[in-house]
Backbone bond lengths (Angstrom), bond angles and torsions (degrees), N, CA, C in turn:
res aa  C-N    CA-C-N  psi(-1)  N-CA   C-N-CA  omega(-1)  CA-C   N-CA-C  phi
1 M - - - 1.453 - - 1.519 112.62 -
2 H 1.351 117.33 -15.56 1.457 119.74 179.07 1.527 111.94 -63.40
3 Q 1.328 116.72 -26.76 1.456 120.25 -179.25 1.532 112.06 -94.71
4 Q 1.326 117.99 -5.03 1.457 121.13 -178.14 1.519 112.23 -81.04
5 T 1.311 115.19 149.63 1.455 119.17 168.21 1.524 108.69 -76.86
6 V 1.333 116.08 161.72 1.461 119.96 175.70 1.528 109.93 -59.12
7 H 1.323 115.82 -41.23 1.473 120.71 -179.95 1.528 110.48 -59.33
8 A 1.313 117.24 -44.93 1.467 121.01 -177.91 1.520 110.90 -67.36
9 W 1.321 116.95 -40.78 1.462 119.79 -179.62 1.528 110.59 -65.26
10 L 1.320 117.16 -42.36 1.466 120.47 178.70 1.524 111.20 -66.03
11 A 1.328 116.47 -33.85 1.463 119.61 176.18 1.526 110.12 -64.44
12 D 1.328 116.95 -40.80 1.465 120.64 175.81 1.526 110.89 -63.48
13 L 1.329 115.90 -41.10 1.461 120.63 179.72 1.527 110.96 -62.74
14 A 1.331 116.18 -36.08 1.464 121.31 -177.55 1.526 113.15 -81.78
15 S 1.317 117.48 -12.30 1.464 121.42 -173.78 1.527 111.91 -75.28
16 E 1.329 115.82 176.94 1.458 121.08 178.76 1.527 112.30 -76.95
17 A 1.315 117.56 -7.67 1.469 120.76 178.49 1.531 109.72 -67.43
18 P 1.341 117.91 141.56 1.467 120.03 -178.29 1.524 114.53 -71.88
19 T 1.333 116.05 -18.34 1.463 119.82 176.62 1.526 109.65 -130.36
20 P 1.336 117.10 143.54 1.464 127.40 -1.79 1.521 111.24 -69.43
21 G 1.333 115.52 156.46 1.454 120.53 -179.60 1.512 111.25 -135.29
22 G 1.332 115.04 -149.87 1.454 119.89 -174.32 1.515 114.56 -62.96
23 G 1.333 116.55 -35.53 1.459 119.25 179.27 1.519 112.22 -65.67
24 A 1.340 115.42 -42.48 1.465 119.48 177.45 1.528 110.71 -66.26
25 A 1.337 116.19 -37.44 1.463 120.26 178.12 1.529 110.48 -63.72
26 A 1.333 116.64 -38.59 1.457 120.36 176.90 1.531 110.54 -59.80
27 A 1.324 115.69 -45.98 1.460 120.13 -179.79 1.531 111.40 -64.06
28 M 1.322 116.63 -37.71 1.464 119.54 178.40 1.523 111.12 -66.48
29 N 1.317 117.58 -36.73 1.461 119.73 175.28 1.524 111.06 -62.54
30 A 1.317 116.19 -38.99 1.462 119.84 176.54 1.523 110.97 -63.95
31 A 1.335 116.23 -39.89 1.464 120.63 178.17 1.527 111.07 -63.41
32 V 1.321 116.59 -40.76 1.462 120.88 178.03 1.528 110.14 -62.57
33 G 1.322 116.16 -44.79 1.461 119.20 178.36 1.514 112.31 -60.22
34 A 1.329 116.30 -43.72 1.463 120.40 179.01 1.522 111.23 -64.01
35 A 1.332 116.58 -40.46 1.464 120.63 179.77 1.534 110.84 -63.22
36 L 1.311 116.52 -38.73 1.466 119.99 178.92 1.522 111.40 -67.75
37 V 1.319 116.95 -37.43 1.463 119.84 175.41 1.526 109.54 -60.46
38 S 1.332 116.59 -45.03 1.472 120.39 178.33 1.525 110.91 -61.03
39 M 1.333 116.46 -41.63 1.460 120.16 -179.64 1.529 111.63 -60.72
40 V 1.331 116.11 -45.67 1.465 119.98 178.99 1.527 110.26 -60.69
41 C 1.321 116.35 -42.20 1.466 120.01 178.01 1.527 110.75 -61.55
42 N 1.327 116.17 -45.48 1.468 120.02 -178.80 1.526 111.93 -62.41
43 L 1.324 117.05 -32.26 1.465 120.70 -179.14 1.527 112.49 -88.63
44 T 1.312 116.01 1.13 1.469 121.30 176.78 1.523 111.12 -109.07
45 I 1.330 115.62 -38.31 1.470 121.11 -179.97 1.525 110.44 -61.10
46 G 1.323 115.66 134.46 1.460 121.17 177.79 1.514 114.50 89.70
47 K 1.317 117.16 -4.98 1.471 120.66 178.39 1.529 108.76 -90.95
48 P 1.347 117.79 120.14 1.469 120.69 -177.67 1.527 113.66 -53.08
49 R 1.317 116.91 -34.93 1.464 121.03 -178.32 1.532 111.71 -60.90
50 Y 1.345 116.47 -26.36 1.464 120.46 -175.30 1.523 112.08 -114.07
51 A 1.328 116.22 23.76 1.466 121.40 -175.94 1.527 111.99 -57.90
52 A 1.315 117.11 -33.95 1.465 120.19 -178.55 1.526 112.23 -65.39
53 H 1.323 116.64 -19.93 1.469 121.19 -177.44 1.538 112.38 -106.60
54 E 1.333 115.72 6.57 1.472 120.72 -174.28 1.528 112.57 -56.81
55 S 1.326 116.72 -49.25 1.466 119.34 -175.71 1.525 111.43 -64.18
56 T 1.323 116.24 -38.08 1.468 119.75 177.65 1.517 110.54 -64.14
57 M 1.318 116.21 -44.06 1.465 120.37 -178.43 1.528 111.62 -63.21
58 I 1.319 116.78 -40.06 1.462 120.64 179.58 1.530 110.26 -65.72
59 E 1.325 116.05 -43.91 1.465 120.30 179.52 1.529 111.23 -64.97
60 V 1.319 116.25 -44.96 1.465 120.15 -178.55 1.527 110.50 -66.01
61 R 1.321 117.15 -39.92 1.467 119.81 178.67 1.517 111.41 -58.28
62 H 1.321 116.46 -43.40 1.473 120.53 178.67 1.525 110.40 -61.41
63 Q 1.312 116.93 -45.16 1.462 120.74 -179.70 1.530 111.31 -65.60
64 A 1.331 116.02 -40.86 1.465 119.96 -179.68 1.525 111.10 -65.46
65 D 1.319 117.14 -38.33 1.464 120.14 177.62 1.527 110.92 -62.10
66 Q 1.320 115.92 -40.56 1.461 119.89 178.25 1.530 111.29 -66.37
67 L 1.317 116.39 -41.26 1.462 120.26 -179.94 1.521 111.38 -66.16
68 R 1.324 116.39 -35.97 1.467 119.23 177.72 1.522 110.52 -61.66
69 Q 1.319 116.59 -42.78 1.464 120.47 178.68 1.521 110.85 -65.72
70 Q 1.319 117.18 -42.12 1.458 120.51 178.09 1.523 110.82 -60.60
71 A 1.325 116.77 -41.81 1.459 120.86 -179.18 1.524 111.23 -63.44
72 L 1.322 117.11 -41.42 1.466 120.19 178.08 1.521 111.03 -63.33
73 E 1.317 116.41 -40.10 1.464 119.79 177.70 1.520 110.98 -65.55
74 L 1.328 116.85 -38.03 1.463 120.63 179.06 1.525 111.51 -66.33
75 A 1.333 117.01 -33.18 1.464 120.07 176.68 1.520 110.29 -61.25
76 E 1.321 116.82 -41.35 1.460 120.90 177.92 1.529 111.08 -70.40
77 Q 1.322 116.49 -41.55 1.467 120.63 -179.26 1.522 111.16 -64.42
78 D 1.324 116.78 -34.48 1.458 119.65 179.98 1.529 110.79 -63.12
79 A 1.313 115.71 -44.91 1.465 119.32 178.93 1.526 110.55 -61.74
80 A 1.329 116.64 -41.66 1.463 120.37 -179.76 1.527 111.11 -65.98
81 A 1.337 116.82 -40.25 1.466 120.87 -179.59 1.523 110.88 -65.09
82 F 1.318 116.80 -41.17 1.461 119.46 178.95 1.527 110.24 -65.86
83 G 1.321 116.58 -36.54 1.459 120.45 176.96 1.516 111.67 -60.27
84 R 1.342 116.85 -37.42 1.464 120.13 178.75 1.533 111.17 -70.53
85 V 1.317 116.85 -32.86 1.468 119.46 175.35 1.527 109.88 -63.25
86 M 1.321 115.77 -47.88 1.465 119.78 -179.74 1.530 111.32 -62.12
87 A 1.325 116.40 -39.66 1.468 120.51 179.09 1.521 110.76 -64.09
88 A 1.328 116.67 -38.43 1.464 120.46 179.25 1.523 110.96 -64.40
89 Y 1.327 116.41 -41.09 1.467 119.63 179.67 1.536 111.89 -66.95
90 R 1.324 116.40 -22.19 1.469 119.76 -179.61 1.526 113.52 -87.85
91 L 1.325 117.68 -2.08 1.464 120.45 -179.63 1.529 110.00 -65.04
92 P 1.332 116.61 149.92 1.478 119.68 -179.59 1.524 111.62 -63.56
93 R 1.335 116.17 151.62 1.460 120.91 -178.58 1.541 111.17 -144.48
94 Q 1.315 115.11 38.07 1.459 119.77 -178.34 1.529 111.71 -78.05
95 T 1.320 116.88 -39.43 1.465 120.55 -178.11 1.528 110.03 -104.78
96 E 1.314 115.41 167.14 1.469 119.32 178.46 1.522 111.23 -63.12
97 Q 1.330 116.33 -39.02 1.461 120.04 178.79 1.522 110.72 -64.74
98 E 1.332 116.32 -42.16 1.460 119.73 178.27 1.528 111.01 -63.60
99 Q 1.312 116.49 -37.94 1.461 120.18 178.66 1.525 111.45 -64.23
100 Q 1.334 115.80 -42.02 1.461 119.80 178.76 1.526 111.13 -64.88
101 T 1.340 115.15 -43.61 1.472 119.92 178.89 1.513 110.60 -62.42
102 R 1.322 115.86 -43.42 1.468 120.73 179.87 1.527 111.05 -64.33
103 N 1.303 116.98 -45.95 1.465 120.40 -179.02 1.527 111.67 -61.00
104 Q 1.326 115.95 -41.30 1.459 119.62 179.32 1.526 110.64 -66.81
105 A 1.322 116.21 -41.09 1.474 120.33 178.66 1.517 110.68 -62.90
106 I 1.321 116.82 -40.09 1.465 120.84 178.78 1.525 110.22 -63.29
107 Q 1.323 116.27 -46.06 1.465 120.03 -178.91 1.528 111.36 -62.57
108 D 1.326 116.66 -44.56 1.469 120.27 178.44 1.523 110.91 -62.02
109 A 1.325 116.39 -41.64 1.467 120.50 -179.02 1.519 111.05 -67.77
110 L 1.327 117.64 -38.16 1.460 120.52 179.18 1.526 111.69 -66.73
111 V 1.317 116.68 -38.50 1.465 119.90 176.99 1.520 110.40 -62.60
112 E 1.325 116.53 -44.36 1.470 120.36 177.68 1.518 110.52 -64.05
113 A 1.338 116.39 -40.91 1.459 120.58 -178.98 1.523 111.34 -66.98
114 A 1.317 118.06 -26.50 1.463 121.63 175.53 1.521 111.04 -79.96
115 D 1.322 116.55 -31.97 1.468 120.67 -177.56 1.526 112.12 -67.42
116 V 1.330 117.18 -36.12 1.473 119.44 -177.71 1.530 111.30 -63.65
117 P 1.328 120.19 -52.80 1.457 118.45 177.73 1.529 113.27 -65.97
118 L 1.326 116.96 -24.84 1.466 119.35 174.83 1.528 109.72 -63.25
119 R 1.329 116.04 -40.81 1.465 119.64 176.55 1.528 111.38 -70.89
120 T 1.332 116.70 -30.99 1.461 119.64 174.55 1.526 109.85 -64.72
121 A 1.319 116.76 -40.48 1.463 120.70 176.96 1.520 110.70 -59.58
122 A 1.325 116.45 -39.55 1.465 120.26 179.33 1.522 110.85 -64.09
123 V 1.332 116.65 -42.76 1.472 120.32 177.69 1.521 110.33 -63.16
124 A 1.330 116.87 -45.29 1.457 120.68 -179.43 1.524 111.45 -60.33
125 A 1.331 116.23 -42.26 1.462 120.17 179.05 1.530 110.88 -63.35
126 E 1.319 116.64 -38.45 1.463 120.14 177.77 1.521 111.39 -65.81
127 V 1.321 117.06 -38.51 1.471 120.35 178.24 1.525 110.09 -63.14
128 I 1.320 116.75 -42.12 1.465 120.16 176.77 1.530 110.31 -60.20
129 G 1.322 115.94 -41.99 1.455 120.12 177.17 1.517 112.68 -61.50
130 L 1.332 117.32 -39.17 1.464 121.12 178.10 1.520 111.23 -67.78
131 A 1.326 116.67 -40.00 1.461 120.02 177.06 1.520 110.07 -59.81
132 D 1.310 116.23 -38.83 1.457 121.18 177.99 1.529 111.00 -64.32
133 R 1.323 116.16 -40.39 1.467 120.39 -178.29 1.525 112.99 -64.60
134 I 1.333 117.07 -34.47 1.468 118.91 -176.15 1.527 112.65 -94.24
135 L 1.316 117.01 -3.91 1.461 119.92 -175.31 1.525 112.33 -56.21
136 E 1.314 116.89 -47.70 1.464 120.34 -174.89 1.523 112.71 -65.87
137 G 1.338 116.66 -41.04 1.462 118.97 -172.18 1.501 115.51 -103.33
138 A 1.332 118.31 10.07 1.464 120.73 -176.52 1.524 112.04 -71.54
139 N 1.303 114.62 147.40 1.466 121.84 173.29 1.535 108.60 -52.81
140 V 1.321 116.73 123.69 1.470 120.08 -175.23 1.519 112.29 -62.33
141 N 1.323 117.40 -22.90 1.462 120.48 -179.45 1.527 112.56 -70.97
142 V 1.339 116.69 -17.46 1.466 120.00 178.86 1.522 111.08 -126.24
143 I 1.317 116.84 24.34 1.459 120.08 -178.57 1.525 110.99 -62.65
144 S 1.337 117.05 -31.81 1.466 119.35 179.13 1.524 111.19 -62.89
145 D 1.332 116.53 -28.83 1.459 119.68 -179.14 1.525 112.13 -71.63
146 V 1.337 116.56 -22.57 1.463 119.07 173.17 1.528 108.78 -65.33
147 A 1.334 115.89 -41.89 1.467 120.34 177.77 1.526 111.30 -65.42
148 V 1.322 116.75 -40.76 1.467 119.65 179.98 1.534 110.01 -67.10
149 A 1.314 116.72 -36.92 1.470 120.01 175.88 1.524 110.24 -60.62
150 A 1.331 116.17 -45.69 1.464 120.43 179.42 1.523 110.86 -64.84
151 A 1.343 116.56 -40.14 1.465 120.63 179.87 1.524 111.16 -65.82
152 S 1.325 116.92 -40.68 1.468 121.08 178.77 1.528 110.44 -64.73
153 A 1.321 115.74 -44.00 1.466 119.86 179.31 1.525 111.14 -68.04
154 R 1.326 116.67 -34.08 1.463 120.15 176.85 1.531 110.30 -63.56
155 A 1.318 116.01 -44.51 1.465 119.98 177.03 1.522 110.74 -60.99
156 A 1.325 116.27 -40.68 1.463 120.78 178.30 1.519 110.90 -61.79
157 L 1.320 116.29 -43.64 1.460 120.93 -178.84 1.524 111.05 -63.73
158 S 1.326 116.37 -47.70 1.464 120.18 179.81 1.526 111.12 -59.71
159 A 1.320 115.73 -45.50 1.462 120.69 -178.41 1.518 111.18 -66.63
160 A 1.321 116.69 -39.13 1.466 120.21 179.88 1.527 110.76 -64.63
161 V 1.319 116.47 -42.89 1.470 120.08 179.32 1.524 110.35 -61.88
162 I 1.331 117.27 -41.98 1.466 120.75 177.55 1.523 110.28 -59.31
163 N 1.327 116.57 -40.74 1.466 120.18 -178.70 1.523 112.19 -71.14
164 V 1.318 117.50 -30.17 1.463 119.38 172.04 1.520 109.19 -65.95
165 E 1.320 115.93 -46.09 1.464 121.07 -176.14 1.524 112.55 -62.83
166 V 1.327 117.02 -38.77 1.468 119.00 -178.02 1.530 110.87 -67.15
167 N 1.315 116.76 -31.86 1.461 119.57 175.97 1.522 111.43 -78.21
168 L 1.324 117.00 -34.24 1.459 120.71 176.80 1.524 111.47 -59.20
169 A 1.326 115.90 -34.39 1.462 120.49 -177.15 1.526 112.11 -60.47
170 G 1.332 117.30 -26.37 1.463 120.46 -178.26 1.511 114.47 -98.29
171 I 1.344 117.68 -4.74 1.462 121.34 -178.12 1.521 109.63 -85.14
172 T 1.318 116.29 128.04 1.465 121.24 -176.50 1.526 113.19 -100.80
173 D 1.329 117.27 -20.54 1.462 120.52 179.28 1.526 109.25 -71.41
174 A 1.321 116.47 115.78 1.467 121.05 -173.57 1.532 111.94 -62.20
175 D 1.333 117.49 -40.57 1.462 120.50 -177.94 1.528 111.29 -66.56
176 R 1.311 116.16 -46.45 1.464 119.98 -178.99 1.528 109.88 -65.22
177 K 1.319 115.63 -39.56 1.462 120.57 179.49 1.531 110.39 -64.48
178 A 1.328 116.47 -42.47 1.454 121.24 -178.71 1.525 111.59 -64.90
179 K 1.341 116.67 -40.49 1.464 120.18 -179.87 1.527 111.11 -63.33
180 L 1.323 116.66 -43.32 1.460 120.64 179.32 1.526 111.06 -67.58
181 T 1.322 116.09 -40.22 1.462 120.22 178.82 1.521 110.88 -64.04
182 D 1.321 115.94 -44.14 1.466 120.25 178.89 1.522 111.73 -62.84
183 A 1.330 115.95 -34.31 1.468 120.00 -178.82 1.525 111.70 -66.02
184 L 1.329 117.05 -24.30 1.467 120.25 179.53 1.525 112.42 -75.51
185 V 1.332 116.43 -21.63 1.459 120.48 -174.10 1.520 111.79 -58.96
186 K 1.328 116.75 -36.94 1.463 120.44 -176.13 1.527 113.49 -62.87
187 Y 1.341 116.43 -16.87 1.464 119.22 -178.22 1.528 112.84 -95.20
188 Q 1.327 116.61 -1.14 1.457 119.59 174.20 1.528 108.76 -66.12
189 G 1.284 116.36 127.94 1.460 120.51 -179.41 1.511 114.24 96.31
190 V 1.339 117.45 -16.47 1.472 119.52 -179.08 1.526 110.62 -69.60
191 E 1.336 117.30 -36.18 1.464 119.95 176.35 1.527 110.02 -60.66
192 A 1.334 116.50 -36.67 1.466 120.62 177.21 1.522 110.77 -64.72
193 D 1.336 117.50 -33.78 1.473 120.77 176.03 1.526 110.24 -62.75
194 A 1.343 115.43 -42.52 1.469 119.25 178.05 1.527 110.35 -63.20
195 D 1.315 116.41 -42.23 1.464 120.25 179.26 1.524 110.77 -61.65
196 R 1.330 116.65 -38.62 1.466 120.63 178.64 1.526 111.08 -63.85
197 I 1.330 116.82 -41.78 1.469 120.80 178.21 1.522 110.24 -62.01
198 I 1.322 116.27 -46.32 1.465 121.24 -179.56 1.528 110.34 -61.02
199 A 1.325 116.00 -43.74 1.460 120.48 179.66 1.530 111.17 -63.80
200 A 1.336 116.37 -39.64 1.462 120.41 179.76 1.524 111.12 -64.39
201 V 1.327 116.66 -40.79 1.460 120.63 177.90 1.528 110.50 -64.47
202 R 1.301 116.39 -44.83 1.462 120.12 179.03 1.523 111.27 -60.28
203 S 1.320 115.37 -39.41 1.457 119.16 179.03 1.520 111.58 -62.96
204 R 1.330 116.03 -41.39 1.478 120.03 179.88 1.530 110.78 -69.20
205 I 1.333 116.38 -37.43 1.458 119.47 179.84 1.521 111.13 -65.26
206 N 1.306 116.67 -36.76 1.470 121.70 -174.51 1.521 114.54 -91.36
207 Q 1.340 116.51 5.83 1.467 119.12 178.35 1.536 111.19 -68.64
């Protein structure tokens, strides 16, 4: 997908093919949020009015650039993980041994398929945190983009959690299921952080 145009990728997303799907879309939303954070930093760095926030903007820009790359990689990994789930379901199941092999392959693939959006959720949460960090010192001419970055990352987080949950529904191993479920707990309240950022931007715009 690194060589695809946005138009081509969206056409693939809209097609009857199962991948890319919602998990990849979640990761792309996270990438968009990270890119917007970088943009705000780039339009703030070097402006005398915001000199007090220069070091923060430089640090956040570096982190946002890294998160954008991670999100793009996760979009590709999500498609690959879903492909392995589908391949596992297509394994033969005529004999008892084949059934056991197939069931184990399905479980392993579902755990992997849940892990990818879980990592997307982590990236999205970090992007929201970065948007929060630059809110105070951002160039006022692009303050709305801080809100859009938070909104994009919020959408990514919500979508990623849904994709973890849909894979959790098929996992039968109690320990593996519990670990993945527990890992989601840390993201409770992060959507509210994004909402707070958006509300703060709106308040400043309407002053």
